[in-house]
N, C-alpha and C positions, 0 to 999 in steps of 0.2 A: 101726786104719786110719790111714795116713799122711795128714797134713794137707797141703793145697797150700801150697807156699812162695812161689809167684808168683800174682799176680792172674789172669794169663791161664790158669793151670791150673784155677783155680776156675771161670772163665767157660766153659772148654771141657768140663769134666766132664759127661758124659751129655748133651752138646748144650745145656747150660743157657742160654748166651747166645743161641744161634741160635733156640731156642724163644721166648725173650723178645722178640728182635728181630722175628720173624715176627708175633708177636701185637700189637706196639705200633709197628711201623715207620710206620704211617700218621700217627701223631701225635708222632713222635720228633724232637727238635731236631737240626738239622744238626751241631751241635758234638758230639753223642753219636755220630751216624752216622760222623763223621770220626775221632774219637779212639779208639773201641773197636777198629776194624780196625788202626789204627796200633799200638796196644798189643799186639794179638794177633800182629802180625808182627814185633815188636821182637826183634832178635837172630837173625832167620832170614835165610837167603840171599836170600829174596825182596826184602829191603830193600837188597840190594847188600852188597859186602864189600871189604875190603882184603886183598891177598895179601902175606904176609911170607915171606922166604927167609933161611935162615941165612947169615951173612956168611962163614962158614968154607967155602971152596970144596970141601973134602973131605967136607963134611956135606950130606946131601940133604934135610934137614928143611925142610918148607914148611907154612904154615898159613894159614887164612882167618880173618879177624876181621870178623864181621857187623856192620853198622851198626845203631845204635839208632834208635828212632822219635822221640825228643825230645818225646813227648807229655806234657802235665801230668797225664794220667791213668795214666801208666806209673810204678810205684814204682821200677823199675830206673833209668830215665832221670832220675827225680826226684832220686835220690841225688846224681848229678853236678851237676845244675842247682842243687840246694839248696846244696851245698858251694861252688859257684862264686858264687852270689848272696851267701852269707855273707861270703866273702872280699872281694867288691866293696864290701859295706857297711862292713866293717871298715876298708877303705882310705878310703872317702868320708866317713863320718860322723865328726864331731869327737868327741874324747875329752873329755867333760864330763858333768855330771849330767843324767840323762834321767828323764822321768816317763811311765809307761805307763798309758793310760786306755782302758777298754773302754766303748763306747757301745752300749747295748742298747735295746730297745723292747718294749712289750707283745706277747705271743705272737699275739694276734689280728691284728696288723698284718703278720705275716710272710707270710701268704698273698697279700696284695696285691702283694708283690714277686715271688712265684712266678708270678703271672698277668701281671705287668708287669715282666719282667726288665730292660727298658731303664732302669727307675728305679734299679736297683742302681748304675749308673754315677754317680749323683748323691750317694750316701751319704758317700763319703770326702771329697768337697768340702764337704759340709755340716758334717761333724765338724770339719774343719780351719778352716772359716769362723768358727765360734764361738770357737775357740782364738785365731785371729788377731785377732778382734774384741776379745777380752779383753786380749790383749797390746798391741794398738794403743792402748788407753786409757792404758797405761803408757809409751807411746813406745818399744816394743821389738818387734823382728822375730825370732821364734824359728825354729828348724829343726824341721820336722815330716815324718814319713813315716807312712803309713797302710796297713793291710791289711784287705781286706774278707773276712769269713767268712760262709758261708751254712749252716754245719752246726754241730751240737752233737756231743758225744762219742759219742752213740748214733746219729749220722748223720741225725737228724731235721733238717728245714728250720728253721734258726734264724739269722736275719739279724742281724749285729752288726758293728761296726767296731772294730778295734784301732788305736789311735793312739799313737805315741811322739813326745814333744816335748821339746826341750831345756829344762832348768830355768834359763832365762835366754836372752839373745839379743842381737842387735846394737841399739845405741841408734840413734835416728833419723839421726844424722850418720855412722854406721858407724865411729866412732872409739873406741868403748868397748863392753865386754861387761857387761851388767847382769843381775843375778839376777831371776827371775820365778817366782812360784808361782801355782797355779791353785786355784780354789775350787769344789768339787763342787756346793755349794748354788747357786752362780750359774750354772754351766754346764748343769745339768739342765733348767731351764725353757727355756733357749735352744735346746738340742737338741730338746726336745719340740716347741717351736714350729716349728722348721725342718722336721721330719718331717711334722707335721700339715699344714703349709702346702704341702708337696710333693704330698700326696695331694689336697688341695682344689684346687690349681691344675690338676693333671692331670685331675681330674674336670670342672672348669669348661671345659676345652678339649675335652672329649668324648673324651679319650685313655685314660681309666682303665678297665681291664677288671675286673669284679667277679666273685668266685666265685659259684656258683649260690645257695648259702645266703644270701650277703650281698645278692644281687640281690633275693631275696624279702623280706629285712628292710629294705632301702633301695631302694624302687622309684623314688624321686625325689631331687632335690638336697637338699631340706629334711631328709628322713629320713637321708640319708648324712651330712650335717653334724651331726645329732644323734648319730649313731653315733660320729663322730670326736670329738665333744665329750666323750663318756663316757670315752674314752681320754685325752683332753687333761687331764681333771681328775685323772687318776691321777699318782702319783709314780713316775717312771721310774727305772730303776737305771743309774747310771754308776759303774763300778768304778775306783778309783784304786789302783794298786799302789804299794808304797813306792818312792820315787825310788832309782834305781840310779846308781852312780858312773860307769858307761859304758853303751854301747849293746849290748854283746856278748850279754847275757842275752836282751834283747828280740829281737834278730835271729835268735838260735838258736831261740827259741820259735816265731816266725812262720815261719821258713824250713822248719820241719818240715811245714807244711801248704800252703805257697804253690806249690811246684813239683811236688807229687805228690799222690796221692789222700788223702782225709781219714782213711783207715783203713790202718794198718800191718798187714801180714800176720802180724806177731808177736803181734797181739791176737786172732787166730783161735783158737778153742778146739774147734770141732767143725764138720765139714762132710761130709755124706753124699750130696750131690747134690740133696737136698730141703730140708734144714734147715741154717741157719747160726747158730752161736753165737759171739759175740766179747765180749771184756771191755772195759770202759771205766771211767774214774774219775768218780765222782759228785762234782761240785764242792761240793754242799751238805754231804754227809756225809764227804767225803774217803775214801770206801771204794770198792773196786773191785767193780763189779757185772757181771752177765752179761746180754747182750741176745740174745734168741732170736727168729728170724723164719723164715718160709718163704723159699726162695731168690729167688722173684720179688720179694717185698717188699724183700729185701736189695739186689738189683740196682737197683730203683727208687730206694731211698734213696741208693745210691752214685752213680749216673749223674746224678741231679738236680743235683749239685754241680759237674759239668763246666762251666767257664765258656764263654760264647759266644766265637767266634773274634774275636781282637783285643781282648778285654776285659782291661783292666789291673787286676790284683789289688793291685799296689803303686803308690802315688802319693806324690808329694813336694810340699811346700808351704813357704812362708816362704823363708828363705835357701837352702833345698835345692831349690826349684822350678827346673825345667830352664831357664827363660828368664833366671834371675838367678844361677844357681849358679856359673857361670864367673867372674862378677864378685865375688860376695859371699863364696864359700867361702874364697878365699885370705885375705881380711880376717879371717874367723873363725879360721883357722889361726894367723895372726899374733897375734891378741889372746889366744888360748889357749896361745901358745907351743908349737904343735904342727907338726911338719914334714908336708909333703904326702907322701902315700904312693900307691903304685900296687898294684892288686890283682894277686895272683899267679895266673896262669891255671892251672886244674886240668886236666891232661891224663889221658887214659885210662890210661896206664901207671902214673902216680903214684896214681891212684884205686885201681887194682887192688892195688898194693903196700901202700897204707895200709889198705885194707879187708880184704884176704885174705892179705897177706904174700907175694904172688906177683908176680914181675916178668914181665909178658907178653912182653917183648922179649928175654928170655933163652931161648936154645935149650934145649929139654928134653933134647937128646941130648948136646951137647958144651959147653953153657954159653956159647957165643959169642953175639954180638948178632944179633938178627933185624933185617932191613932191609926197608923197603917196596919192593916191586917192581911193583905194579900195583893198580888200583882197578876194580871192576866195579860200575857203577851199578845201583840197584834200581828197582822199579816205582814209578810215580807214585801219588799218592793216588787218582786216578780208576781206575787199574788195580787197586789194592788193593780198591776197592769191588766190582770184577768177580769177585774171588776171595774175597769176604767169607765166604761159606758154608764154603768149604774151610778157611779160617783158623779159623773159629769151631768147626769140628768136628775140628780137629787133623789134617787131611789134608795130604799133601804138595802144595806149590805150586811149580811150575817157574818159574824166573826168566825164561826165554825160551820 
């Protein structure tokens, strides 16, 4: 049996997604309702298309290039967005030594973020806060970028923050670059305190929703504080990777998951419309394992990681913060003797050529150049919702 090579093939097989949607649409987040139809329509004429004509007047070749959906849930669009993001970071981030730190928390706390997704927006800032606090004691301002992950390799809900920080930074007067190293033993209790305080403050404001089992365990404030104290007494894990000479490895690692779904279709090992099996790397044993689940559970695991509309997965702090970047980055470049660079924009023709060795602007008949002669706009998101069922079942959808 041929395995699906695209996520939308998997969702369409035997009406898998539509059955799931009909069952859970009453409690489905708007971000899921928006992103799945966009992914299902990606590359179809319903999204609109550009018309190209061969520049050779004696050649009649013409073709349509359908527009992409640009959804972060679409693996196809994610490839271009990922490559573009990586190029932009290579141009912006200074070439110096970087430290990659992963901030984790006890698994029991993950569910609180699932029920209170608005608190996810605080995590990157809290991780950066303790780094900046440690650096401030040394009179140094480092550069920091963070990425929030809500998933593990087996797609389970696993909230953690990836943070990359320069091993050094600007001195207080911005006239020197000073080295700076971080201590795991000092950062762990600071991180633990910030997360526990986040929950306590939200609970005190009456804004924290508790899972049903935790509601039974913690019927009042005193009981909830006792439950938090149990986890506060634990030693939390903060992972320090070995410092790297530049940022390239970090951004390539993070880029794989930020602009596309957390599962690559190359990891799929079996799918028959009922059961899904995919492989993943176990961090503890460094061995590849296989995860098997019913298709409904697989979809639940996958769509829970779609970020809410407008949520910023990547954030910048220190001298990379948006409000000070234009002023401080040029000083960093000067101190590190590094020229300013501009990101190279990645266009569709170059992406096709690099990925598949095919030049889409070369006429397949006479090898002349294809030129753009017209654009047909596609359906709006509201209109895609109206034809959601047809998209989900793989039925033709007319543009007009």
